[in-house]
Rosetta silent file (secondary structure, phi, psi, omega in degrees, C-alpha in Angstrom):
SEQUENCE: MKLVLGTASLGMNYGLFSYKKINRGEFKKIEKLVLESKIKLIDTASSYGHSEKIIGNSKLKKLNIITKIKLPRNNNIHVDNWVKKKLMNSLRKLRIKRIYGVMVHDYKDLMGKRGKEFLLSLQEFKKNKIINKIGISVYHPKEIKKILKFWIPNLVQIPLNPLDNRILDSGLMNILKKFRIKIYARSIFLQGLLVNDHSSFKIGKNYKLLLDKFKSWCSANNVTNLESCIHFVKQFKKIDYMVVGFNSYAHLKEIIDVFKKKQINIPKNFSTNKLNLIDPRRWN
SCORE:     score description
SCORE:     0.000 S_00000001
   1 L     0.000  145.160  174.838   -4.157  135.975   -2.911 S_00000001
   2 E  -130.431  158.142 -175.984   -4.852  137.383    0.586 S_00000001
   3 E   -87.297  145.215  174.696   -6.963  136.452    3.582 S_00000001
   4 E  -114.122  136.385  177.753  -10.105  138.250    4.555 S_00000001
   5 E   -75.685  105.823  169.915  -11.483  138.052    8.201 S_00000001
   6 E   -87.530  141.103 -161.870  -14.935  136.683    8.067 S_00000001
   7 L  -131.869   27.058  179.105  -16.676  137.806   11.328 S_00000001
   8 H   -61.103  -41.141 -173.545  -20.172  136.041   11.376 S_00000001
   9 H   -66.000  -13.296  175.244  -18.849  134.161   14.671 S_00000001
  10 H   -65.077  -43.805 -172.799  -18.164  137.493   16.294 S_00000001
  11 H  -108.085   -0.690 -179.971  -21.734  138.576   16.694 S_00000001
  12 L  -166.360  164.471  168.609  -23.842  135.306   16.780 S_00000001
  13 L   -65.490  140.796 -169.329  -23.798  131.527   16.941 S_00000001
  14 E  -145.253  153.475  167.011  -22.883  130.445   13.474 S_00000001
  15 L    85.999  169.267  176.561  -22.540  127.590   11.123 S_00000001
  16 L   -56.355  -33.443 -178.524  -23.768  123.992   10.887 S_00000001
  17 L   -95.018   16.820  177.949  -21.936  123.048   14.055 S_00000001
  18 L    46.999   51.947  174.850  -23.376  126.081   16.010 S_00000001
  19 E   -50.130  130.260  172.081  -20.031  127.719   16.721 S_00000001
  20 L   -69.155  138.873  176.765  -20.527  129.910   19.861 S_00000001
  21 L   -62.213  138.326 -173.078  -20.191  133.626   19.322 S_00000001
  22 L   -76.856  133.298 -172.171  -16.792  134.552   20.567 S_00000001
  23 L   -82.566  165.156 -168.331  -16.497  136.094   24.060 S_00000001
  24 H   -57.222  -44.293  171.652  -14.732  139.380   24.874 S_00000001
  25 H   -52.891  -37.190  177.675  -11.670  137.742   26.329 S_00000001
  26 H   -72.668  -44.367  178.225  -11.124  135.633   23.324 S_00000001
  27 H   -54.959  -45.327 -179.071  -11.744  138.581   21.063 S_00000001
  28 H   -60.747  -39.082  178.739   -8.924  140.646   22.471 S_00000001
  29 H   -62.129  -46.980  178.663   -6.525  137.837   21.651 S_00000001
  30 H   -61.170  -47.941 -174.120   -7.973  137.693   18.105 S_00000001
  31 H   -67.007  -38.679  170.876   -7.774  141.346   17.620 S_00000001
  32 H   -60.405  -51.527 -178.104   -4.004  141.309   18.611 S_00000001
  33 H   -61.257  -44.055 -178.631   -3.360  138.387   16.154 S_00000001
  34 H   -57.615  -49.223 -178.372   -5.190  140.023   13.264 S_00000001
  35 H   -61.934  -34.585  175.319   -3.216  143.313   13.775 S_00000001
  36 H   -77.525  -14.463  178.228    0.023  141.441   13.827 S_00000001
  37 L   -95.034 -169.594 -174.200   -0.699  139.474   10.669 S_00000001
  38 L  -106.484   20.788  175.531   -1.003  140.790    7.173 S_00000001
  39 L   -71.002  120.179 -174.099   -4.773  140.637    7.138 S_00000001
  40 L  -122.616    2.063  178.089   -6.067  143.948    5.933 S_00000001
  41 E  -123.495  135.238  176.776   -9.652  143.239    5.071 S_00000001
  42 E  -119.594  136.019  176.047  -12.750  142.337    7.161 S_00000001
  43 E  -109.566  129.207 -173.644  -15.947  140.892    5.867 S_00000001
  44 L  -147.375 -172.657  176.303  -18.970  141.519    7.955 S_00000001
  45 L  -166.572  155.865 -177.408  -22.748  142.174    7.546 S_00000001
  46 L   -74.568  -18.201  174.896  -25.613  143.937    9.411 S_00000001
  47 L   -82.789   -1.866  178.623  -27.229  140.451    9.710 S_00000001
  48 L   -87.174   50.965  179.036  -24.280  139.091   11.578 S_00000001
  49 L    60.364 -122.158  177.187  -25.615  139.882   14.987 S_00000001
  50 L   -99.296   21.400 -178.431  -23.463  142.393   16.859 S_00000001
  51 H   -54.467  -44.803 -179.664  -20.562  141.886   14.575 S_00000001
  52 H   -66.214  -38.017 -173.292  -20.323  145.510   13.244 S_00000001
  53 H   -61.072  -48.539 -173.731  -20.708  146.887   16.722 S_00000001
  54 H   -64.776  -45.113  178.689  -17.854  144.672   18.146 S_00000001
  55 H   -62.000  -38.188 -176.077  -15.517  145.778   15.159 S_00000001
  56 H   -72.527  -16.958 -177.760  -16.357  149.317   15.775 S_00000001
  57 L  -102.020   16.774  178.094  -15.463  149.168   19.429 S_00000001
  58 L  -132.005  170.363  174.212  -12.041  147.723   18.450 S_00000001
  59 H   -67.429  -14.099 -179.256   -8.790  148.546   16.552 S_00000001
  60 H   -62.808  -21.641 -173.824  -10.113  146.349   13.730 S_00000001
  61 H   -66.025  -13.666 -174.005  -12.158  149.304   12.512 S_00000001
  62 H   -78.557  -14.849 -172.841   -8.802  150.789   11.225 S_00000001
  63 L   -81.293  169.045  170.022   -8.769  147.868    8.601 S_00000001
  64 E   -70.793  125.361 -176.140  -10.586  147.844    5.148 S_00000001
  65 E  -111.971  137.327  163.207  -14.217  146.849    5.983 S_00000001
  66 E  -117.453  135.628  170.938  -16.813  145.241    3.704 S_00000001
  67 E  -127.872  178.983 -169.031  -20.282  144.786    4.853 S_00000001
  68 E  -129.049  150.330 -176.340  -23.327  143.467    3.186 S_00000001
  69 E  -132.396  128.691  171.059  -26.909  144.824    2.657 S_00000001
  70 L  -122.505  135.594 -177.951  -30.091  142.950    1.898 S_00000001
  71 L   -75.874  146.644  170.896  -33.329  144.611    1.084 S_00000001
  72 L   -64.668  155.277 -174.009  -36.502  143.739    3.155 S_00000001
  73 L   -76.683   -7.147 -178.425  -39.236  141.805    1.553 S_00000001
  74 L   -72.048  115.083  179.091  -41.567  144.801    2.183 S_00000001
  75 L   -70.660  -21.787 -174.412  -42.399  146.247   -1.349 S_00000001
  76 L   -76.828   -6.270 -175.280  -43.727  149.357    0.152 S_00000001
  77 L   -74.676  156.774  172.506  -40.489  150.854    1.456 S_00000001
  78 L   -84.990  104.227 -173.361  -38.806  153.908   -0.106 S_00000001
  79 H   -60.235  -41.540 -177.157  -35.742  152.174   -1.258 S_00000001
  80 H   -66.773  -45.514  179.974  -33.364  155.139   -1.463 S_00000001
  81 H   -64.039  -45.450  179.294  -34.366  156.240    2.157 S_00000001
  82 H   -57.778  -48.771  175.925  -34.089  152.674    3.423 S_00000001
  83 H   -58.787  -41.149  176.753  -30.525  152.153    2.048 S_00000001
  84 H   -59.447  -46.839  176.424  -29.429  155.455    3.450 S_00000001
  85 H   -61.408  -39.424 -175.974  -30.692  154.659    6.855 S_00000001
  86 H   -72.430  -39.420 -179.308  -29.267  151.128    6.802 S_00000001
  87 H   -59.013  -51.441 -169.196  -25.830  152.201    5.417 S_00000001
  88 H   -68.235  -24.144  179.632  -25.514  155.070    7.913 S_00000001
  89 H   -72.942  -39.427 -176.765  -26.651  152.750   10.776 S_00000001
  90 H   -68.111  -43.107  176.223  -23.773  150.280    9.806 S_00000001
  91 H   -59.451  -37.944 -179.874  -21.255  153.177    9.680 S_00000001
  92 H   -63.465  -48.569  175.962  -22.344  154.369   13.127 S_00000001
  93 H   -52.724  -58.029 -176.182  -21.870  150.749   14.539 S_00000001
  94 H   -57.227  -27.629 -172.803  -18.558  150.567   12.885 S_00000001
  95 L    56.938   53.064  173.694  -17.675  154.007   14.048 S_00000001
  96 L  -131.944  159.632  177.222  -16.227  155.004   10.648 S_00000001
  97 L   -97.389  -26.492 -176.306  -17.217  157.758    8.187 S_00000001
  98 L  -131.734  148.107 -177.968  -16.211  155.856    5.064 S_00000001
  99 E  -130.970  142.514  179.172  -16.283  152.122    4.214 S_00000001
 100 E   -54.602  -53.482 -168.703  -14.094  150.082    1.810 S_00000001
 101 E  -150.539  149.510  170.672  -16.921  148.122    0.410 S_00000001
 102 E  -127.590  128.236  173.892  -20.574  147.286    0.378 S_00000001
 103 E  -112.374  141.619  171.740  -21.931  144.067   -1.105 S_00000001
 104 E   -62.031  122.761  176.360  -25.422  143.304   -2.268 S_00000001
 105 L   -76.326  -16.548  175.639  -26.377  140.266   -0.161 S_00000001
 106 L  -147.690  120.371 -168.110  -28.845  138.843   -2.600 S_00000001
 107 H   -57.534  -27.219  177.644  -28.757  139.236   -6.480 S_00000001
 108 H   -55.979  -31.888 -177.088  -32.553  139.175   -6.505 S_00000001
 109 H   -65.729  -11.028 -179.759  -32.546  142.573   -4.858 S_00000001
 110 H  -102.814   13.886  179.935  -31.076  144.107   -7.978 S_00000001
 111 L  -100.496  149.579  178.318  -33.897  142.961  -10.235 S_00000001
 112 H    76.289 -164.501  177.584  -36.693  145.183  -11.343 S_00000001
 113 H   -61.650  -47.980 -176.714  -37.562  148.795  -10.361 S_00000001
 114 H   -68.441  -29.091  179.393  -36.584  148.235   -6.886 S_00000001
 115 H   -63.743  -37.544  178.548  -33.272  146.761   -8.018 S_00000001
 116 H   -69.125  -43.792 -175.522  -32.525  149.948  -10.078 S_00000001
 117 H   -68.341  -37.585  172.775  -33.269  152.143   -7.164 S_00000001
 118 H   -58.950  -45.263  178.865  -31.088  150.099   -4.942 S_00000001
 119 H   -73.149  -37.906  174.012  -28.105  150.181   -7.146 S_00000001
 120 H   -61.391  -41.060  179.052  -28.474  153.957   -7.897 S_00000001
 121 H   -58.239  -45.994 -172.548  -28.606  154.532   -4.123 S_00000001
 122 H   -71.613  -37.518  174.413  -25.325  152.601   -3.530 S_00000001
 123 H   -53.348  -42.092 -175.789  -23.796  154.372   -6.552 S_00000001
 124 H   -67.875  -38.073 -179.524  -24.608  157.813   -5.175 S_00000001
 125 H   -68.613  -29.311  177.236  -22.831  156.859   -1.884 S_00000001
 126 H   -75.505  -40.780 -179.238  -19.760  155.765   -3.989 S_00000001
 127 H   -60.522  -33.971 -177.871  -19.805  159.039   -5.994 S_00000001
 128 L   -91.485   17.741  175.361  -19.797  160.929   -2.692 S_00000001
 129 L    55.686   33.637  170.930  -16.792  158.703   -1.534 S_00000001
 130 L   -88.871  -34.242  174.946  -18.623  157.166    1.292 S_00000001
 131 E  -113.051  135.691  176.431  -18.339  153.788   -0.340 S_00000001
 132 E   -91.549  -47.195  177.913  -15.075  152.916   -2.128 S_00000001
 133 E  -138.198  145.482 -179.176  -16.285  149.726   -3.873 S_00000001
 134 E  -111.302  133.895  178.502  -19.688  148.064   -4.654 S_00000001
 135 E  -136.655 -174.653  169.178  -19.935  144.279   -4.941 S_00000001
 136 E  -137.970  148.135  175.251  -22.280  141.255   -4.751 S_00000001
 137 E  -105.865  117.681  177.372  -22.276  138.047   -2.802 S_00000001
 138 L  -114.861  155.168  176.530  -23.625  135.126   -4.912 S_00000001
 139 L  -104.185  -14.129 -169.815  -24.522  131.489   -4.352 S_00000001
 140 L  -153.153  140.044 -173.423  -24.348  130.297   -7.956 S_00000001
 141 H   -62.560  -28.794 -178.176  -22.406  131.309  -11.176 S_00000001
 142 H   -68.107  -15.637  177.330  -25.606  131.812  -12.984 S_00000001
 143 H   -72.142  -35.042  179.889  -26.482  134.643  -10.663 S_00000001
 144 H   -68.704  -43.536  176.246  -23.354  136.357  -11.709 S_00000001
 145 H   -53.644  -48.458  178.248  -24.359  135.950  -15.427 S_00000001
 146 H   -58.722  -40.803 -174.534  -27.696  137.721  -14.798 S_00000001
 147 H   -70.736  -44.631 -175.718  -25.991  140.530  -13.021 S_00000001
 148 H   -58.918  -23.715  174.944  -23.276  141.150  -15.735 S_00000001
 149 L   -56.835  -32.813  177.358  -26.053  141.899  -18.262 S_00000001
 150 L  -134.340    2.721  176.490  -26.608  145.316  -16.735 S_00000001
 151 L  -161.664  135.836 -178.359  -23.957  145.923  -14.205 S_00000001
 152 L  -105.353  106.531  179.817  -20.237  145.482  -13.607 S_00000001
 153 L   -80.312  163.837  178.969  -19.521  145.293   -9.967 S_00000001
 154 L   -86.801  -19.539  176.934  -16.096  146.005   -8.351 S_00000001
 155 E  -138.586  146.789  167.681  -16.247  142.863   -6.197 S_00000001
 156 E  -131.166  135.619  174.800  -17.844  139.542   -6.413 S_00000001
 157 E  -113.405  126.277 -163.832  -18.050  137.003   -3.584 S_00000001
 158 E  -133.640  157.078  173.278  -18.509  133.361   -4.539 S_00000001
 159 E   -87.836  142.997  179.176  -18.474  129.947   -2.698 S_00000001
 160 L  -157.375  129.230  174.424  -15.527  127.730   -3.551 S_00000001
 161 L  -164.580 -177.897 -168.609  -14.135  124.640   -1.787 S_00000001
 162 L   -58.587  -36.146 -173.920  -12.954  120.982   -2.663 S_00000001
 163 L   -85.460  -33.608 -171.014  -16.806  119.961   -3.153 S_00000001
 164 L  -108.651   87.028  178.977  -18.072  123.138   -4.747 S_00000001
 165 L  -100.869   28.803 -169.672  -16.244  123.928   -8.012 S_00000001
 166 H   -70.153  -30.518  178.569  -19.031  125.490   -9.897 S_00000001
 167 H   -73.427  -24.946 -177.562  -17.225  128.809  -10.396 S_00000001
 168 H   -79.687  -40.989 -173.502  -14.223  126.954  -11.748 S_00000001
 169 H   -79.009  -19.651 -178.250  -16.194  124.917  -14.149 S_00000001
 170 L   -71.627  -21.659 -176.142  -18.382  127.848  -15.384 S_00000001
 171 L    72.532    9.214  173.592  -15.427  129.640  -17.107 S_00000001
 172 H   -65.097  -19.003 -176.617  -16.710  132.824  -15.436 S_00000001
 173 H   -65.099  -37.289  178.570  -13.331  133.532  -13.720 S_00000001
 174 H   -62.845  -45.475  176.845  -11.897  134.711  -17.090 S_00000001
 175 H   -57.536  -56.250 -179.001  -14.872  137.060  -17.629 S_00000001
 176 H   -55.212  -40.644 -178.500  -14.395  138.537  -14.101 S_00000001
 177 H   -72.415  -33.698  174.678  -10.864  139.109  -14.667 S_00000001
 178 H   -56.200  -45.504  173.583  -11.522  140.692  -18.069 S_00000001
 179 L   -87.770   12.249  176.858  -13.581  143.304  -16.233 S_00000001
 180 L    62.129   24.866 -177.978  -11.043  143.680  -13.451 S_00000001
 181 L   -82.737  130.213  176.436  -13.510  142.582  -10.860 S_00000001
 182 E   -70.266  127.845 -166.798  -12.013  141.449   -7.638 S_00000001
 183 E  -107.145  127.330  167.894  -12.928  137.715   -6.769 S_00000001
 184 E  -114.701  128.544  177.861  -13.477  136.672   -3.193 S_00000001
 185 E   -94.929  128.526  175.345  -13.776  133.015   -2.405 S_00000001
 186 E  -124.355 -179.976 -179.266  -15.960  132.164    0.628 S_00000001
 187 L    61.719   27.608 -173.670  -17.426  128.907    2.125 S_00000001
 188 L   -71.040  -21.252  175.861  -14.096  127.301    1.841 S_00000001
 189 L  -111.731   16.645  175.243  -14.856  125.063    4.764 S_00000001
 190 H    51.212   59.427 -175.866  -18.549  124.656    3.794 S_00000001
 191 H    44.522   38.101  171.795  -19.664  126.009    7.261 S_00000001
 192 H    89.461   -1.514 -179.893  -17.279  123.628    8.950 S_00000001
 193 L   -66.838  -27.622 -176.169  -18.737  120.381    7.228 S_00000001
 194 L   -84.964  -18.694 -166.473  -15.344  119.774    5.428 S_00000001
 195 L  -124.559    4.609  177.892  -13.253  120.103    8.585 S_00000001
 196 L  -123.209  173.601  174.594  -15.372  118.593   11.234 S_00000001
 197 L   -66.345  117.289  178.940  -16.854  115.139   12.102 S_00000001
 198 L   -97.241   14.027 -173.282  -19.930  114.775    9.815 S_00000001
 199 L   -67.337  -31.465  177.739  -21.280  111.625   11.183 S_00000001
 200 L   -84.373    1.960 -175.206  -24.259  113.493   13.059 S_00000001
 201 L   -93.894  124.983 -173.364  -25.060  115.468    9.848 S_00000001
 202 L   -83.350  100.397 -179.987  -28.295  113.854    8.408 S_00000001
 203 L  -133.196  169.093  171.569  -27.450  113.475    4.738 S_00000001
 204 L   -64.102  160.366  174.996  -28.012  110.801    2.109 S_00000001
 205 H   -58.279  -47.172  179.378  -25.685  107.879    1.550 S_00000001
 206 H   -57.901  -46.321  179.703  -24.357  109.398   -1.685 S_00000001
 207 H   -67.298  -25.921 -178.705  -23.500  112.680    0.017 S_00000001
 208 H   -73.625  -35.368 -177.697  -21.731  110.901    2.885 S_00000001
 209 H   -63.889  -37.292  178.359  -19.621  108.975    0.332 S_00000001
 210 H   -62.544  -50.528  178.882  -18.377  112.404   -1.173 S_00000001
 211 H   -52.449  -46.495 -169.426  -17.458  113.562    2.389 S_00000001
 212 H   -73.250  -39.960 -174.920  -15.741  110.306    3.209 S_00000001
 213 H   -57.028  -56.496 -173.726  -13.852  110.422   -0.272 S_00000001
 214 H   -64.421  -45.034 -177.559  -12.396  113.847    0.576 S_00000001
 215 H   -69.474  -32.137  173.595  -11.466  113.085    4.172 S_00000001
 216 H   -59.356  -43.331 -177.953  -10.042  109.708    3.216 S_00000001
 217 H   -64.668  -36.938 -176.792   -7.740  111.413    0.653 S_00000001
 218 H   -72.036  -37.852  177.941   -6.565  113.932    3.271 S_00000001
 219 H   -66.449  -43.874 -174.026   -5.686  111.126    5.807 S_00000001
 220 H   -72.575  -15.730  176.337   -3.894  109.147    3.164 S_00000001
 221 L  -111.994   13.242  173.035   -1.808  112.036    2.027 S_00000001
 222 L    59.788   40.275 -176.389   -1.065  113.197    5.505 S_00000001
 223 L  -124.053  129.345  175.190   -2.789  116.608    4.968 S_00000001
 224 L   -64.247  154.670  176.525   -5.322  117.996    7.458 S_00000001
 225 H   -56.144  -49.566 -178.806   -8.814  118.726    6.230 S_00000001
 226 H   -55.076  -41.096  176.051   -8.237  122.415    7.015 S_00000001
 227 H   -59.987  -38.640 -174.760   -4.995  122.424    5.030 S_00000001
 228 H   -64.284  -49.718 -177.613   -6.758  120.721    2.100 S_00000001
 229 H   -63.379  -46.598 -178.353   -9.598  123.413    1.993 S_00000001
 230 H   -65.394  -40.189 -167.719   -7.228  126.508    2.262 S_00000001
 231 H   -87.456  -12.873  170.139   -4.672  125.148   -0.311 S_00000001
 232 H   -63.709  -55.191 -177.476   -7.458  123.982   -2.674 S_00000001
 233 H   -76.079  -33.645  177.749   -8.568  127.562   -3.072 S_00000001
 234 H   -56.879  -23.654 -177.931   -5.038  129.073   -2.828 S_00000001
 235 L   -76.410   -9.756  179.235   -3.917  127.220   -5.911 S_00000001
 236 L  -105.023  115.129 -168.936   -6.166  129.248   -8.229 S_00000001
 237 L   -71.468  -20.936 -178.892   -4.279  132.378   -8.892 S_00000001
 238 L   -82.440   -2.334  166.297   -7.325  134.338  -10.235 S_00000001
 239 L   -80.040  133.059  176.995   -8.897  134.444   -6.783 S_00000001
 240 L   -83.855  -45.050 -169.959   -7.855  137.655   -5.205 S_00000001
 241 E  -138.733  139.769 -179.015   -9.090  137.086   -1.646 S_00000001
 242 E  -110.932  109.371 -174.957  -10.005  134.187    0.571 S_00000001
 243 E   -85.578  131.754 -173.830  -12.660  134.842    3.206 S_00000001
 244 E  -123.778  111.632  170.784  -12.030  132.794    6.269 S_00000001
 245 L   -77.098  158.945  179.298  -14.526  132.057    9.175 S_00000001
 246 L  -155.602  161.386 -176.541  -13.253  130.958   12.570 S_00000001
 247 L  -125.020    1.092 -176.392  -14.539  129.928   15.900 S_00000001
 248 L  -164.945  166.785 -179.847  -11.602  130.633   18.240 S_00000001
 249 H   -65.488  -47.113 -177.758   -8.228  132.416   18.643 S_00000001
 250 H   -61.273  -39.531 -178.683   -6.538  128.919   18.159 S_00000001
 251 H   -71.765  -35.642 -179.489   -8.533  128.238   15.122 S_00000001
 252 H   -73.508  -35.274  179.936   -7.750  131.621   13.366 S_00000001
 253 H   -66.947  -40.610  177.301   -4.036  131.073   14.224 S_00000001
 254 H   -64.315  -35.599  174.850   -4.083  127.700   12.647 S_00000001
 255 H   -64.188  -49.048  179.322   -5.688  129.207    9.506 S_00000001
 256 H   -65.171  -32.520  175.207   -3.162  131.884    9.246 S_00000001
 257 H   -78.775  -30.284  174.723   -0.239  129.559    9.690 S_00000001
 258 H   -68.493  -40.067 -176.914   -1.564  126.979    7.165 S_00000001
 259 H   -58.624  -34.577 -177.531   -2.171  129.902    4.618 S_00000001
 260 H   -74.768  -18.422 -178.192    1.599  130.803    4.963 S_00000001
 261 L   -59.735  154.807  166.431    2.812  127.237    4.136 S_00000001
 262 L   -62.809  145.873 -166.654    4.100  126.308    0.879 S_00000001
 263 L   -53.348  136.508  174.797    1.529  125.443   -1.653 S_00000001
 264 L  -107.091  127.775  171.444    0.023  121.907   -1.287 S_00000001
 265 L   -79.540  125.694 -174.015   -1.552  120.663   -4.530 S_00000001
 266 L  -117.299  119.581 -171.421   -5.033  119.579   -3.875 S_00000001
 267 L   -73.079  158.641  172.376   -6.854  117.527   -6.784 S_00000001
 268 L   -94.654   56.600 -171.159  -10.233  118.378   -8.204 S_00000001
 269 L  -105.319    6.699 -173.285  -11.478  114.834   -7.531 S_00000001
 270 L  -122.928   14.147 -171.340  -14.258  115.706   -4.989 S_00000001
 271 L   -78.699  157.517 -177.013  -16.375  118.136   -6.884 S_00000001
 272 L  -157.813  147.327  175.408  -20.161  117.787   -7.083 S_00000001
 273 L  -105.116   20.422  179.126  -23.235  119.680   -8.331 S_00000001
 274 L   -77.777   98.918 -177.502  -25.572  118.190   -5.587 S_00000001
 275 H   -65.804  -17.798  178.786  -26.893  121.464   -4.345 S_00000001
 276 H   -72.678  -15.534  178.769  -28.495  119.811   -1.242 S_00000001
 277 H  -101.920  -41.225 -175.272  -24.904  119.143   -0.009 S_00000001
 278 H   -90.983   -9.799 -178.293  -22.998  122.246   -1.320 S_00000001
 279 L  -114.344  103.479 -165.769  -25.540  124.959   -0.859 S_00000001
 280 H   -67.148  -13.923  177.460  -26.023  125.444    3.002 S_00000001
 281 H   -66.675  -16.675 -179.235  -29.487  127.270    2.313 S_00000001
 282 H   -96.029   -4.626 -175.480  -30.885  123.853    1.537 S_00000001
 283 L   -77.846  143.041  174.027  -29.669  122.262    4.820 S_00000001
 284 L  -100.341    0.000    0.000  -32.487  121.623    7.558 S_00000001
């Protein structure tokens, strides 16, 4: 398993705890740290504020970059023209001519006539070697099942953390491996909820008990919350990559150092299917 640099915090305020976007001085330190580490992949998106532009103006553009594309709701667009314009705009911001990967940001964009046109457009870019890999980012295993009925992506990005074990319980990991699909785990900190004080987060009593249970176990076993999140994911060998978000140089350095540590076994005792807790789209 390898780390992937998640870059939402480079271009905008991000996450439940409103992490401030990283300033230029801090970024220079982060850039140096990443280049000195073994991180070779960057995860970004056109929707991540100025993230693509910041990467393009740095040495990080030399790494393998994955960006994401989401179709607009306007049904009157010419899909192929829109995708070409969107992708070329991303390449311009990133200051590269070819990109390692493009992920569909919403599985619904692949449904129906528009979906076919969207996929064909991306495949044409791959055929012309402008895109190396095409993938999809999902929120629920059932979304993968729908996609696999008509398309085998190169990459799949899924949420996975001590509370959200849905992909593990679904049995889909074996199917993805059978098709040689690279698996990227994201949301490993659940937008910071698992590694920060959650007392100000307005949730029901049952949800608070789940968070308290996880954090109490960490404390009792002398393991930090961050160590638990990273090593929970790291222990599943069928996961190829772990996407990590960060809010500062110190935070990223801690993540890299923890990832390098000898494996810590974290139990699957905190899993829940309560979507109001584990799906950030449902948070107010």
